[in-house]
C-alpha positions in Angstrom: -33.9 -17.9 -2.4 -32.9 -14.4 -3.2 -29.7 -14.1 -5.0 -26.7 -11.8 -2.9 -26.4 -9.0 -4.9 -22.2 -6.8 -4.5 -20.9 -3.5 -5.7 -18.2 -4.5 -7.4 -17.0 -1.4 -8.5 -18.4 2.3 -7.9 -16.8 5.4 -6.9 -18.3 9.5 -7.0 -17.7 11.4 -10.0 -16.4 8.6 -12.2 -18.4 6.5 -14.8 -17.2 2.2 -14.8 -18.7 0.6 -18.1 -18.8 -2.3 -20.0 -18.0 -5.2 -18.2 -16.9 -8.4 -19.3 -16.1 -10.9 -16.8 -13.2 -14.2 -17.9 -14.7 -18.1 -18.5 -13.2 -18.9 -14.9 -14.7 -15.9 -13.3 -11.0 -14.7 -12.1 -11.3 -11.4 -13.5 -13.2 -9.1 -15.0 -12.4 -6.0 -17.8 -14.0 -2.7 -17.8 -13.6 1.0 -19.3 -13.7 4.1 -16.7 -13.5 7.5 -17.3 -14.1 10.9 -15.2 -18.2 12.3 -15.7 -16.5 16.1 -14.9 -14.7 16.0 -18.7 -14.9 14.6 -21.9 -12.0 11.6 -22.0 -11.7 8.2 -23.5 -12.6 5.8 -20.7 -9.6 3.9 -19.8 -9.6 0.0 -20.0 -8.9 -1.7 -16.7 -8.7 -5.4 -15.4 -9.3 -6.5 -11.3 -9.4 -9.7 -9.9 -13.3 -10.3 -9.4 -13.2 -10.6 -5.6 -11.2 -8.0 -6.1 -11.3 -4.3 -4.9 -10.6 -0.9 -6.2 -7.3 -1.2 -5.2 -6.7 -3.8 -7.0 -7.7 -2.5 -10.7 -4.4 -2.8 -13.2 -5.0 -0.2 -16.0 -3.8 -1.2 -19.5 -2.7 1.8 -21.5 -4.0 2.2 -24.8 -5.0 5.1 -26.7 -8.7 4.6 -28.4 -12.4 3.9 -27.3 -12.9 0.6 -26.9 -15.5 -1.7 -27.7 -16.4 -5.8 -28.0 -14.6 -6.9 -24.5 -13.9 -10.8 -25.1 -11.7 -13.0 -23.0 -10.5 -16.4 -24.6 -11.4 -19.4 -23.0 -7.9 -20.1 -21.0 -8.0 -16.7 -19.3 -5.2 -15.9 -21.4 -6.2 -13.4 -23.3 -8.8 -10.3 -23.4 -9.7 -9.4 -27.3 -11.5 -6.1 -28.2 -11.3 -3.7 -31.4 -11.1 -0.2 -31.6 -11.3 2.4 -34.4 -8.0 3.2 -35.8 -7.6 4.6 -39.0 -10.9 4.4 -41.0 -11.0 0.7 -39.5 -12.0 -1.3 -36.9 -8.3 -3.7 -36.0 -8.8 -6.5 -33.4 -6.2 -6.1 -30.4 -5.3 -8.7 -27.9 -4.0 -7.8 -24.3 -1.4 -10.7 -22.5 -2.9 -11.5 -19.2 0.7 -12.7 -18.0 2.7 -9.5 -19.4 -0.7 -6.8 -19.4 0.9 -5.0 -22.7 
């Protein structure tokens, strides 16, 4: 049996990258940016069964990496360079902060 593929995200002149699906399969975290300028990609989440209109952008002013979900889907963890170090950050799914 051949699996059915579905395009979750895609838009002209935008780059979507670093997807990370939550343990429950309910959420997807990712980064996106414009392809026409050099910018810091935006961090975002969306319901995996949603569409581009359901994207929630998480305010953050640095390049993020290592997107990892907590096992209960309550938090999204990531790292980002800051002042010579690479701290670990956490986003609460309840507050989206």
